[in-house]
C-alpha positions in Angstrom: 155.1 95.3 99.2 156.0 94.8 95.2 154.0 95.5 92.3 152.4 92.4 90.9 151.7 94.2 87.5 151.6 97.2 85.9 148.2 99.5 85.6 147.1 101.0 82.3 144.1 103.5 83.6 141.4 105.2 81.8 139.7 107.9 83.2 136.1 108.3 81.8 135.0 112.0 82.7 138.1 114.8 82.7 136.0 117.5 85.1 137.5 118.5 88.4 137.6 115.2 90.2 138.8 113.2 86.9 141.5 115.7 86.7 142.7 115.0 90.3 142.4 111.5 90.3 144.7 111.5 86.4 147.6 113.5 88.5 147.6 111.6 91.3 147.7 108.1 88.8 150.8 109.9 87.0 152.7 110.3 90.3 152.0 106.2 91.2 154.9 103.7 89.9 152.8 101.1 89.1 151.2 103.4 86.0 152.1 102.9 83.0 149.6 103.9 80.8 147.1 106.6 81.1 144.0 107.4 78.3 141.4 110.0 79.2 138.4 110.8 77.4 135.5 113.4 77.4 132.0 114.7 75.9 134.2 118.3 76.0 137.0 117.6 73.8 138.5 120.7 75.6 138.2 119.2 78.5 140.0 115.6 77.5 142.6 117.4 75.6 143.3 119.8 78.6 143.4 117.0 80.9 145.8 115.0 78.6 148.2 117.9 78.3 148.1 118.3 82.0 149.2 114.7 82.9 151.1 114.0 79.7 148.3 111.2 79.0 149.4 108.5 76.2 145.5 109.0 74.6 142.6 111.2 74.8 139.4 110.8 73.2 136.1 112.1 73.2 134.3 108.4 73.3 133.6 107.0 76.8 133.3 103.3 75.1 136.8 103.7 72.6 139.1 104.8 76.1 137.3 101.9 78.0 138.4 99.4 74.9 141.9 100.4 74.3 144.1 97.2 74.8 146.5 98.9 77.0 144.0 99.7 79.4 143.1 97.2 82.7 141.3 99.5 85.1 138.8 102.4 84.8 138.1 105.1 86.9 134.5 106.4 86.1 134.7 110.5 87.0 131.6 111.6 85.1 129.2 113.8 86.9 126.7 112.2 89.1 123.9 112.0 86.9 125.9 110.8 83.9 127.7 107.4 86.0 125.0 104.5 84.9 126.0 104.2 81.0 129.7 104.3 81.3 129.7 102.1 84.8 127.4 99.4 82.3 129.9 99.6 79.5 132.9 99.3 82.2 132.0 96.5 83.9 131.3 94.5 80.8 135.0 95.5 80.5 135.8 92.8 82.8 138.4 95.1 84.5 138.5 96.6 88.1 136.5 99.7 88.2 136.3 102.9 90.7 133.5 105.5 90.2 132.7 108.4 92.0 130.4 108.6 94.5 127.0 108.1 94.7 126.7 105.1 92.4 123.6 106.4 91.0 121.5 109.4 91.5 118.4 107.0 91.1 117.8 103.8 92.9 116.6 102.1 89.7 119.7 102.7 88.4 121.7 101.5 91.0 120.0 98.1 90.9 120.9 97.6 87.5 124.4 98.3 88.0 124.5 95.8 91.4 122.9 93.4 89.3 125.5 93.4 86.4 128.1 93.8 88.9 127.2 90.8 90.8 126.2 88.6 87.4 130.2 89.1 86.7 131.3 89.0 90.0 133.2 92.6 89.3 135.4 94.2 90.8 133.8 97.4 91.9 134.7 99.9 94.2 132.7 103.6 94.7 134.9 106.8 96.2 133.7 107.8 99.5 136.7 109.5 100.4 135.7 110.0 104.1 136.7 106.4 104.9 140.3 107.9 103.9 140.4 111.0 106.3 143.1 110.0 109.1 140.5 110.6 111.6 137.8 108.7 110.7 140.4 106.0 109.9 141.8 106.1 113.7 137.8 106.1 114.8 137.4 103.0 112.8 140.5 101.2 114.5 138.9 102.3 118.1 136.0 100.3 117.0 137.5 97.3 116.0 139.5 97.0 118.6 136.4 97.2 121.0 136.9 100.3 123.4 133.7 101.8 122.6 132.2 98.7 123.1 128.6 98.2 121.6 127.4 101.5 119.6 124.2 102.9 120.7 124.3 106.2 119.3 125.9 108.5 116.9 125.6 111.7 115.0 127.3 113.5 112.9 126.1 117.3 111.0 128.1 118.6 108.0 128.2 122.6 107.1 129.0 124.6 103.9 128.2 127.9 102.3 125.7 128.9 100.0 128.2 129.2 97.3 128.9 126.0 97.0 125.3 125.0 97.1 124.7 127.3 93.6 127.4 125.9 92.0 126.3 122.4 93.4 123.1 122.6 92.1 123.3 124.5 88.7 125.6 121.9 87.2 122.7 119.1 88.6 119.3 120.0 90.3 119.5 116.7 91.3 122.8 116.9 93.3 121.1 118.0 96.8 123.3 119.1 99.7 121.8 116.1 101.1 122.5 113.4 98.1 126.0 115.1 97.3 127.1 116.0 100.6 125.2 114.1 103.5 125.8 110.9 101.3 129.7 111.2 102.7 128.3 110.9 106.5 125.6 107.9 106.0 128.3 105.9 104.1 130.4 106.8 107.3 128.3 105.9 109.5 127.3 102.4 107.4 131.2 101.8 107.8 131.7 102.8 111.4 128.5 100.8 112.3 129.5 97.7 110.3 126.7 94.9 109.8 124.4 97.5 111.5 122.2 98.0 108.7 119.7 101.3 108.9 116.1 100.4 109.4 114.2 103.1 109.4 114.0 107.1 108.6 112.4 109.9 109.7 113.8 113.6 108.8 112.4 117.5 108.6 113.5 120.0 106.3 113.6 124.2 106.4 113.9 126.1 103.2 115.2 129.4 103.1 117.5 131.2 100.6 118.2 127.9 98.4 114.8 128.1 97.4 114.7 131.4 96.8 117.6 131.2 94.6 115.5 129.0 92.4 116.0 125.5 93.6 113.5 123.4 95.3 116.2 122.5 98.2 116.2 122.7 102.3 118.3 125.0 103.6 119.0 122.4 106.6 118.0 118.9 107.0 118.2 116.3 110.0 117.2 113.2 110.3 117.3 110.3 112.9 118.2 107.0 111.6 117.3 103.9 113.7 119.9 100.4 112.8 118.7 97.0 112.8 120.0 96.7 116.5 118.0 99.9 117.7 121.1 102.1 117.7 119.7 105.8 116.9 122.0 108.1 114.5 121.4 111.7 114.0 122.7 113.3 110.4 121.9 117.0 109.8 123.4 119.0 106.9 123.4 122.7 105.6 124.6 124.2 102.7 123.5 127.9 103.0 125.7 129.4 105.8 127.0 132.7 104.3 128.7 133.3 100.6 132.1 133.7 102.3 131.8 131.4 105.2 135.5 130.3 106.1 135.8 126.8 104.8 136.3 125.5 101.2 134.8 122.3 101.8 133.0 120.3 104.7 132.7 121.5 108.5 132.1 118.4 110.1 131.5 117.0 113.6 130.9 113.4 114.2 130.4 111.8 117.9 130.3 108.2 118.6 128.5 106.6 121.8 128.9 103.3 122.9 128.6 101.0 126.1 132.5 101.2 126.9 133.2 104.8 125.6 132.6 108.0 123.9 134.7 109.5 120.6 134.3 113.2 119.9 135.4 114.2 116.6 135.9 117.8 115.5 136.5 118.3 111.9 135.3 121.8 111.7 139.2 122.7 111.1 139.1 125.1 113.5 142.2 124.9 114.4 144.0 126.7 111.3 142.6 129.8 110.4 144.4 132.3 108.0 143.5 135.5 107.0 145.0 137.3 104.4 144.2 140.1 101.9 145.4 138.3 98.8 142.4 135.9 98.8 142.2 131.9 99.1 141.5 130.3 96.1 138.0 127.6 96.4 139.1 124.5 95.8 135.4 124.1 93.8 134.7 127.4 92.6 137.8 129.0 90.5 136.2 133.0 90.4 135.7 132.4 94.5 138.0 133.8 96.8 137.8 134.2 100.5 140.0 136.3 103.3 139.3 134.2 105.7 140.0 130.4 105.6 139.9 127.2 107.8 143.2 125.9 106.1 142.4 122.1 105.4 139.3 122.3 105.2 139.4 121.0 101.5 137.4 118.3 101.1 139.7 116.2 98.5 142.6 117.8 100.3 144.8 120.4 99.7 148.3 120.8 97.3 151.4 121.4 99.4 155.2 121.9 97.7 154.2 120.0 94.8 152.5 117.0 96.2 148.3 116.2 97.1 147.7 115.5 100.5 144.6 114.3 101.8 141.4 111.8 101.5 141.6 111.5 98.1 144.8 111.6 97.4 145.2 108.4 100.1 141.8 106.9 98.8 143.6 107.0 95.0 146.7 105.3 96.3 145.3 102.8 98.3 142.9 101.5 95.0 146.2 101.6 92.9 148.3 100.0 95.5 145.4 97.3 95.6 145.4 96.8 92.0 148.7 96.4 92.0 150.1 94.4 95.0 146.9 92.9 96.3 146.9 95.3 99.6 143.3 95.1 100.8 141.8 98.4 100.6 138.8 100.5 102.7 136.9 101.6 99.3 133.1 101.0 99.6 131.7 98.1 97.7 128.6 97.8 95.5 126.0 96.7 98.6 127.6 99.5 100.7 126.7 102.0 98.0 123.1 100.8 97.4 122.6 100.8 101.0 124.1 104.4 101.4 121.8 105.8 98.3 119.2 104.0 99.7 119.4 105.7 103.0 120.1 109.4 101.2 116.8 108.9 99.1 115.0 108.1 102.2 116.1 111.4 103.7 115.3 113.2 101.3 111.5 111.4 100.3 110.9 111.6 104.7 111.5 115.6 104.8 109.6 115.8 101.7 106.6 114.0 102.7 107.2 114.1 106.5 106.4 110.3 107.0 108.9 108.0 108.2 110.4 105.7 105.6 111.1 102.4 106.7 113.8 100.2 105.0 114.8 96.5 104.3 118.3 95.6 104.9 119.7 93.8 101.2 
């Protein structure tokens, strides 16, 4: 493939994910200009120096309006997506926003309405789509080797340490909204054209609630799809503080009329014990002595390069921008369906009642 255009990228939000996207963008041969912004000037300046950005500012609107910018990544905190995202859409350039598209359905609807009115080139970063084992699973479905999917399940575990950090940053970023959402999207992608129409969920509170957050330790949900397929999803971010995973520990199963696919994504195939301690990808002051290698949700640095789903997703988006190569990133309608299901899980767990959805 040959590049069709050079990329001038604005990164709005200079935190953990903005920094990672920036480092990856700096490595891409089609990216010729990078500008970064953050309300915190120290964060913006730090990222600019780290990646050698061409410009930095504390003004999100300014960074998106620079004449060199022809693509924008919205990497602010989850509850701060809507305002910069709407402004980015007004620029009329391709936009990548981190998941979820919004925390509130009304905000998501505002974004969708504007994106569709402007025929925007908008993608949402649900990085499980770029984990190799799930890409290979999708291929088996596309090739018809599983037949019609009649049932599926996915469960996700993580430590309470990460949960507390996540909720401290934003009380609305619960394990369901912030983490299980990946697997809601994954199931929507794997079971394409078969939207969820019914949600029932139950949750149980414990150590997270005792720490001062109105959030369940465990949430399990049963989703019913349009054709009757049944999907079981579960999440617990209340595992012990020193749980060996530094990201998602997941398992996914797909049951079809002609085949079954079981995916172990727990990362228990590579276990390291070290007296020195292994750094946690999300928690700078948190080290563990026993670690499941490759359990970092975005991926891992190795010998000067970044490997894993966020790297592959970022490169796929930049390849798409520069060469036109199709990419598998979620589109706006995918994202609002995922948000609706995610919020329905929380509502059902809170009320004990089934929630019915109308596919859009």
